[in-house]
PAZAPA-4460 file (N, C-alpha, C; in steps of 0.05 Angstrom, whole numbers, plus 32768, in hexadecimal, padded with zeros to 4 digits):
% residues 269
    n_x    n_y    n_z   ca_x   ca_y   ca_z    c_x    c_y    c_z   seq   type   mol
   885B   89C5   8A10   8861   89CB   89F4   887B   89BE   89EB     1      X     A
   888E   89BC   89FD   88A7   89AE   89F6   88A1   8991   89F0     2      X     A
   888E   8986   8A00   8886   896A   89FC   887A   8967   89E0     3      X     A
   8869   897A   89D7   885D   8978   89BD   8871   8979   89A7     4      X     A
   8887   8989   89AA   889C   898A   8996   88A9   896F   8992     5      X     A
   88B1   8962   89A8   88BE   8948   89A6   88AB   8932   899C     6      X     A
   8892   8934   89A5   887E   8920   899B   887A   8921   897D     7      X     A
   8877   893A   8973   8874   893D   8956   888D   8935   8947     8      X     A
   88A4   893A   8954   88BD   8932   8947   88BF   8914   8943     9      X     A
   88B6   8905   8957   88B6   88E7   8954   88A4   88DE   893D    10      X     A
   888D   88ED   893A   887B   88E7   8924   8888   88EC   8909    11      X     A
   8897   8902   8906   88A5   8908   88ED   88BA   88F4   88E7    12      X     A
   88C9   88EB   88FB   88DF   88D8   88F7   88D3   88BD   88EE    13      X     A
   88BD   88B5   88FB   88B0   889B   88F4   88A4   889C   88D8    14      X     A
   8898   88B2   88D1   888C   88B4   88B6   88A1   88B6   88A1    15      X     A
   88B9   88C1   88A8   88CF   88C1   8895   88D8   88A5   888E    16      X     A
   88D9   8894   88A3   88DF   8878   889E   88CA   886A   888D    17      X     A
   88B1   8872   8892   889B   8867   8882   889D   886F   8865    18      X     A
   88A4   8888   8860   88A7   8891   8844   88BF   8883   8837    19      X     A
   88D5   887F   8846   88ED   8871   883C   88E6   8855   8834    20      X     A
   88D5   8847   8844   88CD   882C   883E   88BC   882A   8825    21      X     A
   88A9   883D   8823   8898   883D   880B   88A8   8843   87F2    22      X     A
   88BC   8855   87F5   88CD   885B   87DE   88DD   8843   87D5    23      X     A
   88E6   8833   87E9   88F5   881A   87E2   88E2   8806   87D4    24      X     A
   88C9   8804   87DD   88B6   87F3   87CF   88B2   87FB   87B2    25      X     A
   88AF   8815   87AE   88AA   881F   8792   88C3   881B   8781    26      X     A
   88DB   881E   878E   88F4   881B   877F   88F7   87FE   8775    27      X     A
   88EC   87EB   8785   88EF   87CE   877F   88D6   87C2   8772    28      X     A
   88C5   87D3   8766   88AC   87C9   875B   88B1   87B6   8744    29      X     A
   88C8   87B8   8736   88CF   87A6   8720   88E4   8792   8728    30      X     A
   88EB   8790   8742   8900   877D   874B   88F3   8761   874D    31      X     A
   8900   874E   8740   88F5   8732   8740   88F5   8727   875D    32      X     A
   88DF   871D   8765   88DD   8710   877F   88DC   8722   8797    33      X     A
   88DB   873D   8793   88DB   874F   87A9   88C1   874E   87B9    34      X     A
   88C3   8750   87D3   88AB   8750   87E5   88A9   876B   87F2    35      X     A
   8892   8777   87F0   888E   8792   87FB   8891   8793   8819    36      X     A
   8899   87AA   8823   889D   87AE   8840   8889   87C3   884A    37      X     A
   8881   87BF   8862   886F   87D3   886F   8879   87D9   888B    38      X     A
   8876   87F2   8893   887F   87FC   88AD   886A   87F9   88C2    39      X     A
   8872   87EF   88D9   8860   87ED   88F0   8868   8801   8905    40      X     A
   8855   880C   8914   885A   8821   8927   8851   8818   8943    41      X     A
   885E   8824   8957   8857   8820   8973   8858   883B   8982    42      X     A
   8846   883E   8995   8847   8857   89A4   885D   8856   89B9    43      X     A
   8868   886E   89BF   887C   8870   89D4   886F   8870   89F0    44      X     A
   8880   8873   8A05   8875   8873   8A20   8861   888A   8A24    45      X     A
   884E   8885   8A36   883B   8899   8A3E   8843   88A6   8A58    46      X     A
   883F   88C0   8A5A   8846   88CE   8A73   882C   88D4   8A82    47      X     A
   882B   88CD   8A9C   8814   88D2   8AAC   8815   88EE   8AB8    48      X     A
   8803   88FF   8AB0   8802   891A   8ABB   87F3   891B   8AD5    49      X     A
   87DD   890C   8AD7   87CD   890A   8AF0   87C3   88ED   8AF2    50      X     A
   87C7   88E1   8B0A   87BC   88C6   8B0E   879E   88C7   8B11    51      X     A
   8793   88DD   8B1B   8777   88E0   8B1F   876E   88FA   8B11    52      X     A
   8756   88F9   8B06   874A   8910   8AF9   872E   8914   8B03    53      X     A
   8724   892C   8B02   8709   8932   8B0C   86FA   8943   8AF8    54      X     A
   86DF   8943   8AFB   86CE   8954   8AEC   86CE   8970   8AF8    55      X     A
   86BF   8983   8AEB   86BF   899E   8AF5   86B3   89A0   8B11    56      X     A
   86A1   898D   8B18   8694   898E   8B32   86A4   897E   8B47    57      X     A
   86BB   8975   8B40   86CD   8966   8B53   86C9   8949   8B53    58      X     A
   86B6   893E   8B43   86B2   8921   8B41   86CA   8913   8B34    59      X     A
   86D4   88FF   8B41   86EB   88F1   8B37   86E4   88E0   8B1E    60      X     A
   86F5   88E2   8B0A   86F2   88D2   8AF1   8700   88B7   8AF5    61      X     A
   86F6   88A3   8AE6   8703   8888   8AE9   871E   8885   8ADB    62      X     A
   8727   889B   8ACD   8741   8899   8ABF   8753   88B0   8AC7    63      X     A
   876D   88AC   8AC5   8780   88C1   8AC9   8786   88D0   8AB0    64      X     A
   879A   88E1   8AB1   87A2   88F1   8A9A   87BE   88E9   8A91    65      X     A
   87BF   88DE   8A79   87D8   88D5   8A6D   87DC   88E3   8A52    66      X     A
   87F4   88E8   8A4B   87FA   88F3   8A30   880F   88E2   8A23    67      X     A
   880C   88DE   8A09   8820   88CE   89FB   8838   88DE   89F4    68      X     A
   884E   88D0   89EF   8868   88DD   89E9   8871   88D7   89CD    69      X     A
   885F   88CD   89BC   8866   88CB   89A0   8864   88AE   8995    70      X     A
   8872   88A9   8980   8871   8890   8971   888D   8887   8969    71      X     A
   8890   886E   8963   88A9   8864   8959   88A3   884D   8945    72      X     A
   88B6   8847   8934   88B4   8830   8922   88BC   8817   8931    73      X     A
   88A9   8804   8931   88AF   87EB   8940   88BA   87D5   892E    74      X     A
   88B3   87D6   8914   88BE   87C1   8902   88B8   87C9   88E5    75      X     A
   88C7   87BE   88D3   88C2   87C0   88B6   88BF   87A3   88AD    76      X     A
   88A6   879B   88A5   889F   8780   88A0   889C   877B   8882    77      X     A
   88A7   8765   8878   88A3   875E   885C   888A   874D   885A    78      X     A
   887B   8751   8845   8863   8742   8840   8868   872E   8829    79      X     A
   8868   8714   8831   886F   86FF   881E   8857   86F4   8810    80      X     A
   8848   8706   8803   8832   86FD   87F2   883D   86F7   87D6    81      X     A
   882E   86E7   87C7   8837   86DF   87AC   8837   86F7   879A    82      X     A
   884E   86FA   878B   884F   870F   8777   8844   8705   875C    83      X     A
   8841   8717   874A   8836   8710   8730   884A   8700   8720    84      X     A
   8841   86EC   8711   8852   86DA   8701   8854   86E6   86E5    85      X     A
   886D   86E9   86DC   8872   86F5   86C2   8881   86E1   86B0    86      X     A
   8876   86DC   8699   8882   86C9   8686   889A   86D6   8678    87      X     A
   88B0   86C8   8678   88C8   86D2   866A   88D1   86C0   8653    88      X     A
   88CA   86A6   8655   88D2   8694   8640   88EF   868A   8642    89      X     A
   88FE   8694   8656   8919   868B   865A   8919   8670   8668    90      X     A
   892B   865D   865F   892B   8642   866A   8934   8641   8687    91      X     A
   8943   8655   8690   894D   8654   86AB   8942   866A   86BD    92      X     A
   892A   8673   86B6   891A   8684   86C7   8905   8674   86D6    93      X     A
   8904   8676   86F0   88F2   8666   8700   88E2   8677   8714    94      X     A
   88C8   8674   8714   88B7   8682   8727   88AC   866E   873B    95      X     A
   88AD   8675   8754   88A2   8663   8769   8885   866B   876F    96      X     A
   8874   8657   876E   8858   865B   8776   8855   864C   8790    97      X     A
   8853   865A   87A6   8852   864E   87C1   8863   865E   87D4    98      X     A
   886B   8651   87EA   887A   865F   87FF   8898   8658   87FF    99      X     A
   88A1   864B   87EA   88BD   8643   87E9   88D1   8659   87E2   100      X     A
   88EB   8653   87E8   8901   8664   87E1   8917   8653   87D4   101      X     A
   8925   865D   87C1   893C   8650   87B6   8953   8653   87CA   102      X     A
   8964   863E   87CB   897D   8640   87DB   8994   8646   87C8   103      X     A
   89A5   8659   87D0   89BC   8660   87C0   89D4   8663   87D3   104      X     A
   89EC   8660   87C7   8A04   8664   87D6   8A0F   8680   87D0   105      X     A
   8A12   8691   87E4   8A1B   86AC   87E0   8A39   86AE   87DE   106      X     A
   8A43   86C6   87D9   8A60   86CA   87D4   8A71   86C2   87EC   107      X     A
   8A66   86C5   8805   8A76   86BE   881D   8A73   86A1   8824   108      X     A
   8A66   8691   8814   8A63   8675   8819   8A4A   866D   882A   109      X     A
   8A3C   8681   8834   8A24   867B   8844   8A0C   8676   8832   110      X     A
   89F6   866D   883E   89DE   8666   882F   89CB   867E   8830   111      X     A
   89C1   8685   8818   89AD   869A   8816   8993   868F   8809   112      X     A
   897E   869E   880A   8964   8695   8800   8958   86AC   87EF   113      X     A
   894B   86A4   87DA   8940   86B9   87C8   8927   86AE   87BA   114      X     A
   8916   86C1   87B2   88FF   86BB   87A0   8905   86C2   8783   115      X     A
   891C   86CE   877F   8924   86D6   8764   892F   86BE   8755   116      X     A
   8920   86B4   8742   8928   869C   8733   8934   86A2   8718   117      X     A
   8940   86B9   8715   894E   86BF   86FC   8969   86B2   86FC   118      X     A
   896B   8699   86F2   8983   868A   86F3   898F   8688   86D7   119      X     A
   89A6   867C   86D6   89B4   8677   86BD   89CA   8663   86C1   120      X     A
   89D7   865A   86AC   89EE   8648   86AE   8A08   8658   86AE   121      X     A
   8A18   8653   86C3   8A31   8661   86C6   8A48   864D   86C6   122      X     A
   8A5E   8654   86BA   8A75   8643   86B9   8A83   8642   86D4   123      X     A
   8A83   862A   86E0   8A91   8627   86FA   8AAB   8617   86F6   124      X     A
   8AB7   8610   870C   8AD0   8601   870B   8ACC   85E4   8703   125      X     A
   8AB4   85D9   8708   8AAF   85BD   8702   8A9B   85BA   86EB   126      X     A
   8A93   85CF   86DE   8A80   85CD   86C8   8A6C   85E4   86C9   127      X     A
   8A56   85E0   86BA   8A41   85F5   86BA   8A31   85F3   86D3   128      X     A
   8A2C   860A   86DF   8A1F   860C   86F9   8A06   861D   86F7   129      X     A
   89F0   8613   8703   89D7   8623   8704   89DB   8639   8719   130      X     A
   89D9   8652   8711   89DF   8668   8722   89CC   867F   871F   131      X     A
   89CB   8691   8732   89BB   86A9   8730   89C8   86BD   871D   132      X     A
   89BB   86D3   8718   89C6   86E7   8706   89DF   86F4   8712   133      X     A
   89E2   86F2   872C   89FB   86FC   8739   8A11   86E8   873A   134      X     A
   8A0B   86CF   8732   8A1F   86BA   8732   8A1F   86A8   874A   135      X     A
   8A0B   86AB   875C   8A09   869A   8773   89FF   867E   876B   136      X     A
   8A0C   8669   8773   8A03   864E   876C   89E8   8647   8779   137      X     A
   89D7   863B   8769   89BD   8631   8773   89C2   8615   877E   138      X     A
   89B7   8610   8796   89BD   85F7   87A4   89A7   85E2   879F   139      X     A
   89AF   85C8   87A1   899B   85B3   879F   8993   85AB   87BB   140      X     A
   8983   8595   87BD   8978   858D   87D7   898E   8584   87EB   141      X     A
   89A6   857D   87E1   89BB   8575   87F3   89CC   858D   87FC   142      X     A
   89C7   85A4   87F1   89D6   85BC   87F8   89EF   85C0   87E6   143      X     A
   89F0   85B1   87D0   8A07   85B3   87BE   89FF   85C3   87A5   144      X     A
   8A12   85D2   8798   8A0B   85E0   8780   8A03   85CD   876A   145      X     A
   89F1   85D6   8758   89E8   85C6   8742   89FB   85CA   872A   146      X     A
   8A0A   85B5   8723   8A1F   85B7   870F   8A1A   85A3   86F9   147      X     A
   8A1D   85AC   86E0   8A1A   859B   86C9   8A35   8597   86BB   148      X     A
   8A37   8583   86AA   8A4F   857F   869A   8A54   8596   8687   149      X     A
   8A6D   859F   8683   8A72   85B6   8672   8A68   85B3   8656   150      X     A
   8A67   859A   864C   8A5F   8596   8630   8A41   8590   862D   151      X     A
   8A32   8594   8642   8A16   858C   8641   8A06   859F   862E   152      X     A
   89F3   8593   8621   89E1   85A3   8610   89CB   85AF   8622   153      X     A
   89CA   85C9   8623   89B7   85D6   8635   899A   85CE   862F   154      X     A
   8994   85C7   8616   8979   85BF   860E   8971   85A4   861A   155      X     A
   8985   8595   8622   897F   857A   862D   8978   857A   864B   156      X     A
   897A   8591   8657   8974   8594   8674   8955   8597   8677   157      X     A
   8949   8585   8686   892C   8585   868B   8926   858C   86A8   158      X     A
   8914   859E   86AC   890D   85A7   86C7   88EF   85A7   86CA   159      X     A
   88E5   8599   86DF   88C8   8598   86E4   88C0   85AC   86F9   160      X     A
   88A6   85AD   86FF   889B   85C1   8712   88A3   85BC   872F   161      X     A
   88AE   85A5   8735   88B7   859F   8750   88D5   85A6   8753   162      X     A
   88E1   85B0   873E   88FE   85B7   873F   8910   85A0   8739   163      X     A
   8905   8589   872F   8916   8572   8728   8923   8578   870D   164      X     A
   893E   8574   870C   894D   8579   86F4   8958   855E   86EA   165      X     A
   8953   8558   86D1   895E   8540   86C4   896F   8548   86AD   166      X     A
   8987   853C   86AB   899A   8543   8696   89AC   852B   8691   167      X     A
   89B6   8529   8678   89C9   8512   8672   89E5   8519   867B   168      X     A
   89F4   8505   8685   8A10   8509   868C   8A21   8504   8673   169      X     A
   8A3C   8503   8677   8A4E   8500   8660   8A4B   84E5   8653   170      X     A
   8A40   84D1   8662   8A3D   84B6   8656   8A21   84B2   864B   171      X     A
   8A10   84C7   864C   89F5   84C4   8641   89E1   84BA   8654   172      X     A
   89E9   84B5   866D   89D7   84AC   8682   89C7   84C4   868E   173      X     A
   89AF   84BF   8694   899E   84D4   869F   89A4   84D8   86BD   174      X     A
   89AA   84F1   86C5   89AE   84F7   86E1   8998   850B   86EA   175      X     A
   8994   850C   8703   897F   851D   870E   8989   852B   8727   176      X     A
   897F   8543   872B   8984   8553   8743   896B   8565   8747   177      X     A
   8967   856E   8760   8950   857E   8765   8958   8599   8771   178      X     A
   894C   85AE   8766   8950   85C9   8771   8945   85CA   878D   179      X     A
   8954   85D5   87A0   894C   85D6   87BC   8938   85ED   87C1   180      X     A
   8921   85E7   87CC   890E   85FB   87D5   890A   85F8   87F3   181      X     A
   890A   860F   8801   8906   860E   881E   88F0   8621   8826   182      X     A
   88E5   861D   883D   88D1   862F   8848   88D9   8636   8865   183      X     A
   88CD   864C   886F   88D2   8655   888A   88B8   8659   8899   184      X     A
   88BA   8653   88B3   88A2   8657   88C4   889A   8674   88C5   185      X     A
   88AD   8686   88C4   88A8   86A3   88C5   88B9   86B1   88B1   186      X     A
   88B1   86B1   8897   88C2   86BE   8883   88C6   86DC   8887   187      X     A
   88B4   86E9   8896   88B7   8706   889C   88D0   870B   88AD   188      X     A
   88DA   86F6   88BA   88F1   86F9   88CB   890B   86F6   88BC   189      X     A
   890A   86F1   88A2   8923   86EF   8892   8931   870A   888F   190      X     A
   894B   8709   888E   895B   8722   888C   8960   8727   886E   191      X     A
   8959   873F   8865   895E   8747   8849   897B   8751   8846   192      X     A
   8988   8747   8831   89A2   8751   882A   89A1   875B   880D   193      X     A
   89B7   875D   8800   89B7   8767   87E4   89B1   8751   87D1   194      X     A
   89AB   8758   87B8   89A7   8746   87A1   898F   8733   87A6   195      X     A
   897A   873D   87B4   8962   872D   87BA   8968   8714   87CA   196      X     A
   897E   8714   87D9   8985   86FD   87E9   897B   8701   8806   197      X     A
   896F   86ED   8812   8966   86ED   882E   8977   86DA   883E   198      X     A
   897A   86E0   8858   8989   86CF   886A   8976   86C7   8881   199      X     A
   8979   86AE   888A   8968   86A5   88A0   8972   86B1   88BB   200      X     A
   8960   86B5   88CD   8966   86C0   88E7   8957   86B0   88FC   201      X     A
   895D   86B4   8916   894D   86A6   892A   892F   86AC   8929   202      X     A
   8928   86C5   891F   890C   86CC   891C   88FE   86BD   8906   203      X     A
   890D   86B7   88F0   8901   86A9   88D9   88FE   868B   88DF   204      X     A
   890F   8681   88F0   8910   8664   88F5   8923   8657   88E1   205      X     A
   8929   863E   88E5   893B   862F   88D3   892D   8628   88B9   206      X     A
   893B   8626   88A3   892E   861F   888A   8924   8602   888A   207      X     A
   890D   85FE   887E   8901   85E3   887D   8901   85DB   885F   208      X     A
   890E   85C5   8859   8910   85BB   883E   88F6   85AF   8835   209      X     A
   88EC   85B8   881F   88D3   85AD   8815   88D6   8590   880D   210      X     A
   88EE   8588   8804   88F2   856D   87FB   88F3   8559   8813   211      X     A
   88F6   8563   882B   88F8   8551   8843   88E1   8554   8856   212      X     A
   88D4   856B   8856   88BF   8571   886A   88A3   856B   885D   213      X     A
   8897   8555   8866   887E   854D   885B   8867   855F   8864   214      X     A
   886B   856F   8878   8855   8580   8882   8853   859A   8873   215      X     A
   8865   859F   8861   8865   85B8   8851   8855   85B5   8838   216      X     A
   8846   85CA   8830   8839   85CA   8816   884E   85D1   8801   217      X     A
   8852   85BF   87EE   8868   85C2   87DB   8862   85DA   87C8   218      X     A
   8878   85E8   87C2   8876   85FE   87AF   8879   85F3   8792   219      X     A
   8871   8602   877F   8872   85FB   8763   8885   860E   8755   220      X     A
   8897   8603   8744   88A9   8613   8734   889F   8615   8718   221      X     A
   889C   862D   870E   8893   8632   86F3   88AB   863A   86E2   222      X     A
   88B2   8629   86CF   88C8   862F   86BD   88C0   8643   86A8   223      X     A
   88D2   8656   86A2   88CD   866A   868E   88BD   8682   8699   224      X     A
   88BB   8684   86B3   88AD   869A   86C0   88BE   86A5   86D6   225      X     A
   88B8   86BE   86DE   88C4   86CB   86F5   88AE   86D7   8707   226      X     A
   88B2   86D7   8721   889F   86E3   8733   88A6   8701   8737   227      X     A
   8894   8712   872F   8898   872E   8733   8894   8736   8750   228      X     A
   8899   8750   8756   8895   8759   8771   8877   875A   8778   229      X     A
   8871   875A   8792   8855   875C   879A   884D   8779   87A1   230      X     A
   885C   878C   8798   8857   87A8   879D   8841   87B2   878A   231      X     A
   882D   87BF   8795   8817   87CB   8786   881B   87E9   8786   232      X     A
   8821   87F4   876F   8828   8811   876D   8812   8823   8778   233      X     A
   87F9   881C   8772   87E3   882D   877C   87E2   882E   879A   234      X     A
   87E4   8817   87A7   87E4   8815   87C4   87FB   8825   87D0   235      X     A
   8812   8822   87C4   882A   8830   87CE   8827   884E   87CC   236      X     A
   881B   8858   87B6   8817   8875   87B3   8803   887F   87C7   237      X     A
   87EE   8870   87CD   87DB   8878   87E2   87E9   8879   87FD   238      X     A
   87F8   8864   8803   8807   8864   881D   881B   887B   881E   239      X     A
   8827   8882   8808   883A   8898   8808   882C   88B3   880E   240      X     A
   8814   88B7   8803   8805   88CF   8808   87FD   88D0   8825   241      X     A
   87F4   88BA   8831   87ED   88B9   884D   8805   88C0   885F   242      X     A
   881C   88B4   8859   8834   88B9   8868   883D   88D6   8866   243      X     A
   883A   88E2   884E   8841   88FD   884A   882F   8910   8859   244      X     A
   8815   890A   885A   8803   891A   8869   8808   8918   8887   245      X     A
   880E   8901   8891   8815   88FD   88AD   882E   890D   88B4   246      X     A
   8842   890C   88A3   885B   891B   88A7   8854   8939   88A8   247      X     A
   8843   8942   8896   883C   895E   8894   882D   8967   88AD   248      X     A
   881B   8956   88B8   880C   895D   88D0   881F   8960   88E8   249      X     A
   8832   894E   88EA   8846   8950   8900   8856   8969   88FD   250      X     A
   885D   8970   88E5   886C   8989   88E0   885C   89A1   88E8   251      X     A
   8842   89A1   88E3   8831   89B8   88EB   882E   89B9   890A   252      X     A
   882E   89A2   8916   882D   89A1   8934   8846   89AF   8940   253      X     A
   885D   89AA   8934   8876   89B7   893D   8874   89D5   8939   254      X     A
   8869   89DD   8922   8866   89FA   891C   8853   8A07   8930   255      X     A
   883D   89F9   8937   882A   8A04   894A   8837   8A06   8966   256      X     A
   8846   89F2   896E   8853   89F3   8989   8868   8A09   8989   257      X     A
   8876   8A0D   8973   888A   8A23   8972   887C   8A3E   8974   258      X     A
   8866   8A42   8967   8858   8A5B   8969   884E   8A60   8986   259      X     A
   8844   8A4B   8993   883B   8A4E   89AF   8852   8A55   89C1   260      X     A
   886A   8A49   89BD   8881   8A50   89CD   888A   8A6D   89C8   261      X     A
   8887   8A75   89AF   888F   8A91   89A8   887D   8AA4   89B6   262      X     A
   8862   8A9E   89B7   8850   8AB0   89C5   8856   8AB0   89E3   263      X     A
   885D   8A99   89EE   8863   8A98   8A0B   887C   8AA9   8A11   264      X     A
   888F   8AA8   89FF   88A8   8AB7   8A03   88A3   8AD5   8A02   265      X     A
   888E   8ADD   89F2   8889   8AFA   89EF   8877   8B05   8A04   266      X     A
   886D   8AF4   8A16   885B   8AFE   8A2B   886C   8B0F   8A3F   267      X     A
   885F   8B25   8A48   886C   8B37   8A5B   885B   8B37   8A74   268      X     A
   8869   8B3C   8A8A   885B   8B3E   8AA3   884C   8B58   8AA5   269      X     A
***
């Protein structure tokens, strides 16, 4: 009975993590570029009670007797399916169709990656800079921030679906630069941080530049659109009910084990 108490407790702990993850998905249902997360489970060690078992007539069975010791959360995995595309009409909103990620420079100087294409022009030290809503510079294919002349007419900046930007310099000559898009062999291995920024890890692999890797299927950038989250409210609510019921069943198991222990304690010789 003590074993049943601890086994049910592991189920409650795991389902609590499941509920927390679903809650986070629902909280980010309107977050641009958010990718839903799902919890994966693994069973704990099994305890062998008898290596051999027999029938009532003494005939040996081909299996022993093992009992499980519960469950644990093995991973929380992000699902990088395409989110819904929402038209905004803003000139510096970009939605990625494909597997690509924007490269940005974070506050500590490191490189981050995001699917959130809500950009704008920010005043930098050298001119107008294409930046995220948090002020992080958007990088080009060389890894440098995309900077325009301070006096540039924003209407003269042309951006195509491959991320190529054409704009006139101070002398009226046309200059061009390309927004950097990268892909990963295992995007689920990316580390999530704040502000919809992802960081590469050994699990995700090194970033592969779409402009340099001919083996990659190129992504398409849609100007005037944003990619919404891929969270489906109905599915999340169903998953929440299932997790709640599983939590409740484990709670009732603990109650039943407690009542059995109480009866055992009340037994008299």
